N, C-alpha and C positions, 0 to 999 in steps of 0.2 A: 620411901618405896621399900615395897615387900622382896628381899631376898628372893622369895622361895618363887615369884614369879619372873618368869622370862622376860625382858623387854621387847616390845612390839618394834616386829618390822617397819622400815618407814614406806610409807607408800608411793609409788613410783607413779609421777604423772603418763597420763593415757597417752597413748601410743597416735602418731598422727596419723592417720589415712592418708593412701594417696588412690587421687584418682584414676579410674579406668585407663587406657590408655583406648584413643576412639579408632574406630572400626578403619583397617588400610583392606584395599579391592588389590587382588592379589593383580600381577603387572602381566598386560596385555602381551598374546601370543599371535603370531599371525596363522593362518588356518593354512594348514600343512599344502605342501606345493608336488606335485606327482611328480617325478622323476624319476629315471631311470637309478635302480638299486646302490648308492654308492657305500651303504653302511659297511658291509663287506670289503670295499675295495673293489676297483673296475675290474675286471679280466684280462690279463695280459694284451690277449689276442683280438681286445677292442681296440687297446691302444695301439695295438700295433698297427691296425686297421687303419685305422684316422691319420696314423703317421704317414703311412704309407699311401695311402690314397694320395695327402696332399703333395707326397714326393713324384709320385710318379705324375699326378695334371701338372706339376711344372716345367717335366720334364715333355712331356707331348704337348705342351704350349709351344716350347723353342721347335721340336721336331716337326709340327704341323704348321709354324712359319717358314722352316725351311722347306718344304716338303711344298707349300705350296710358292714359292719364292723359285724352286725349280722349275716345278711345270709349267709356270709363265714365260721363263726363260726359255725352257726347252719351244714351248708352243711359239715364240717369235721367233728362233732361230730357223725352226720346222716353215714357218711363213716363207721370210728371206730366201730360204733354200728353194721353195716350190716358185717364188717367184723370177729367180736368175735360173732356174732352169726350163724356163718356158721356151719354147722353139726359137730359133735363129735363125736369122737371114741366111739366105742363102745369097754367095758373092755371083756375080755374074760375069763370066770373063769378055764375054763379047761386047758388052757395053748395056749402058743402063734403059732396063724396060718400060716404056710408058706407066707410070703408077694408076691412070684410071683403068690401064687392064688389069689388075691387080682386085683380087676381094675387100670391101671396105673394113678398114681397121686392121688387116691381115699383116703382123709383126714378120712372113716370109717374105714383105715384098720384096723384090730383086730390083740391088743397087749396084749401078757401075763402078769400076773398080779405078774410073778415070779422074778422082781428086783424094789425096790422099789427107787422113786428118791430122789437123794442125793440133801446138799445145791447146787450144782453148774449143777442140772440133768435138766433133760427134764418131764412134766407130762406125762403117757400115752399117752393123745391124739395128743399134740406136736412130741411124738417121733413115732406115727405112720406117721404124715404127711410125718416127715424125712426118714421114711423106703422106705415109697409109693414110694417117687420119686426117690431115692437109687437105688432100683431094678427097678423100671422102666430103669435108665439109665444100671447099671449092676446087671443083676438077680444074687442072692446071693442062694448056699444052706445051708439046715435047721444050721449048727453049725455057719457058718459066720452071719445068721442072729440072732443068740444068744447072739455073739460077738457083733455086732454093737446096737441089744438093750442094751444090759450091758452097751457098751461104754454112749449111750443118757441116759441114767439112770443116770450112774454115774457123767458122764463131759458131757451130751448136751448143756451146755449152752455157753462152750467154741468153738465148731464147730460152733452153729448155734446159736445163740442168740437172744430171741424173743424180747426184748427191751419194756418187759412190755406185750406186744402182742402175741395173739397166732399164733406161727405159719401156711401158708396158702404154699399149691404146687406152685402158681405162686414166691411166696417167695424164697424157697427153691431153684427151679429151677434154680433162678437170683445167688445167692450166690452159686453154685457148676459152675465152671468153666471148669475145667477137668476130665476126670474119666480114667481107664484105668485096666487092666487085667495081671497079673502078674503070671507067673506058676511057678515060685520057680527055685531051683538048688539046691537040697539036703535038708538034714536034717536043716543043719547053717543057708539057705537061701531060706529059707517057701514060697510057692506061696501068694498071696495075693490080695483083690481087693481094687483099690485106686480110692480115690477120690480128689479133689483138690477145695478146696474151697477161700473164702475171706479171711481167718481168719486162712489159714494154709491148711495141706495134713492131710486125713484120710487114714490111710492102716487097712481095717478087715482080720486077719488072721482066721483061725479055731481055737485057742486056744486063741486070743486075740485080743485088738484094741490099735491102737495106733496112738496120732495127736502129730503131727511135728507143733509148730508155732514158728518158729525164732527157736532159741538155745533153745526151752524149748519141751521136748517130755513127752506126757502124755500117759499112759498104763495102759491100765482096763483089765482085765480078768473074763470073766462071773463066773466063776467056784468060786471066793475071793471075790466077793458083790451078789451069789446068797441068802446067810442065812441072810443080812441085815435086821432090820425091823427099825421101826420107835421106840424111846426111848419108854418105857410103861412108862401110865399113864402119857402123853405129846401128844400132837400135831407135826406134821411133819411144819406144820406153827406157829410154837411159833417164836418169833421174840427173840436174843438176847435183854439187855440192849445196847449196841454199835449199835445195828440197828435202837433200838426205838428212841436212840438220833439223831441220823445220818438222819434217815426219816424224825422227826420234823423239825431239820434245812431246810432240804431240802422244804419241804413246806413252812417255813416261809420265803427264797429267794425267791420260785417262786410266792409267794404271792406280793412280793415287800416288805416286812419289817412292812405286816399289819396285824397280827393275836394279838392279845391281850395277857398278860400271860394266862390271864386264858383259853382262844381257844387253847395256845399253851399245858399247864400243862390237860387239859381235853383232846386234840389229844395223848398226853402219854400213860395219861392210860390206854385208848382204847388200842393203841397197844402191851403195855404192858400183857395183858391180853394174857393169852396161848392158848384161845380157838378164838381167833381174826379170822373171814373170811375174811378181807381187801386186806393183801396181803399173798400172798403165799412164802414158800422160794425161791419156781425158779425163783419167779418176784421180790428180796424183793431188788435185785440190779439196778433196773430201778422202783420203784413202782408206782412213779407217772406219773398218766395222763395228768391232771390239774386242777388248780386252781384259782377259781373266788371268789371276794368277794365283795360283794353289801351290800351298808349303812350298815357295820360291821359286816355283816353276810356271813362269809363264806363258801363254797363247795368244799372239793376237794375230788378229782379221783383216786381213789389207782386203783392198776394190777385188783382187785376182786370185788369191792366196791366202794361206796363213803360213806360220813358221812356230816351231814349238823352241822354247828356250831352255835350259837348265839352270840353277845358283850360277854354275861355270860359265855358262855364256855358248856351251854347243847345242847347238841350231841344228834342225830339224825343215825344213822348207818344204812344203805342198802345195806345187801353187797348181790352179785348178782353170788356168788360162781361160776365165772368164764365162765361165758353163754353170756357175754355180757351187756352192757347197752340195757336196754330195753328199747330204744328212738326210736320212729320210725317218721324217717323225711323225707320228698319226697321230692329228688334234686331237683325236676322240681320246686317245688315250694320255695327253695330256689335260685334257679339260674335267676326264674321270679323275685322274691324280689331283686338279686344282680342289672339285667338290669331295673329296674325299679328307682334304687335309681343312676345308672349310670345316666341315662336319665334325670332325677329328678335333679342330679348333674350340668347337663348341661344346664337346661331350666333355673334353676336358676342366672347361670350368665347371662342368654341371661335377665333374669328380671334385673339384677340388671343393666345390660348397659341401657334397658331400662330405668328406674328412672333415670341415671343419664341424657340423653335423655330430658326426661321432664323435668328437673329443668334447664335444659339448654338452653327450651325453643324451643327444636326442632323439625322442622316440621312433622319427621317421630315417634315423639313419639308415637300417637294415634297408629300408624299401628304398632308400634312396642307392646305394650301392646294386641292388640285384638291379634294378633298374638300368642301370650303366652296364650293367655287365652284359647284359641280354639285348642291351643295341651295342657295342664295342664287338662284339667275338661275331656277326656277319659285317659290319665295319671295316675290320683290322684285315680278315678275308680281301671285298672287293679292293680296298688299298693296298694290298700286297699286291694283288693281279696289277692294279692299273699300274703300281711306280717300276715293277718289274721292267714289265711290258714297252712302259718308258724309256726307263733306264735302257734295255738293251739294244732297242731299236736307235736311240742317239748313240751308246758306244759302239756296238757294229759298225754304226755309219763313220767313225771315226776308225776305227780300227782300218774301215776299206778304205777309207782317205789316205793314210798314213802308212797301210802297209803292217801295221802292227797286226800280232794273233788272237789268237781268239781270250789269253789272259785278257786284253784290253777290258771286254763284255762281263767278266767277274765282276767288277764293278755295278754292271746293273742286278747283280745277283743279292750282290752286297748291301747295297739300295733295298734293296725288297726284305732282305732280314732282317734289316733293321725295324723294319716297317711293321714285317708281319711278329715284331717280340710284343706288339701290342695287343697280342691276344692272350698273351701269357697270363698277365694280369686280373683279369677278368675272371679267368678262370679261377684262378689260386682266390679271389673275393666267394666265387661258390663254392668255393669246398671248404676255404675257414670259415665262413658264415653256417654250415651244418657240423661244425665243429661242439661238444658237448657245452662248454665255457660258454661260446657266442648263443645256442639255444636257449641254455636258462637263463644268461644274462637276457633279455630280449622278452623270453617269456615271462620274466620277473616284472618285465615294463607295463606288459599287459595284465598282468594281476589286478 
């Protein structure tokens, strides 16, 4: 090997060639969804409107339910009051006037004072209504009229129960399902006038009256009860200890067991008074009209009066002498308040939907809120007028009945003010939608 020649470099093996990677398609991207811009963040005014709409809608739903229930309660109270305030009987101190000489169905039919109402009998005014309706169907002579009056005074509740409310010609007519006249067939089968009612069959003879209820027959003779008078040194409306105990227990049950021991004791003391004017014996079997409890204060409406009890048992008695609750409540105001409550309930549900749409960035959220505001403003005005009118009538009547002052009527204004607050939020919505942040937000959605 020649030293002057440099050695040759080793030959490297050829580099291995790598195959080109196969073609890979780009990942699939869904088409862009049109929505309100969120890249820069949702404006705080939008979030606030959506959240407040949901909160206000929830409160409005509860308020509408309360107003609706109140309007139905007041309307029922007004109907009872008007029914109880119908014209009453005029008692003739000189004896009974033949019923067929009175106008048909006239509740002012004169009934004589010969018979005193018993424990199961009807007072003269209720007897007059029954006699007027029955003689309208079947005219009777003086003898049978006397027997009818005697039966109603002694056992009238069995044939025509009052349910704690005064009888009306319409109610009595509805309870009489049939009538007939039987001429008789000799002394052992005397003639009589017969009336079929929902509770049994009433037969009026010249010498007696009988009432058949299933297998039980009650017989009353005018001559036998004509001399009955009220016990000396007492009133016919004095309640027995057993009646007092039963009535107090029923009041407690009706209230949902919310009366305190002091209130129950006070109520029992009032009813034990022999001169009490809250319940008559004729209505003692169904003496309670309603019981309301409000923050511990209890109002009990009996058949002939009402009493209020504070949590300590202090009482205020308001007898109304069976003349009806002195409550003048317009049915139109109650109906208008009920309609407002129904419309407000539907509108509150719509606002709930609008608030959720706002938080979900729906493009129609603004339109929903504008519609709500434009409808709610006039509805709130009408609802305030209706609720104030309804409550003012109720509390003014209550103040007159209890001798209270004008402060009682303030409750009407308070209720109206609460309803009137409903106009605040729709006005605030219209102003908020005109702010720069809200305008820019919704303008971007239309772009």
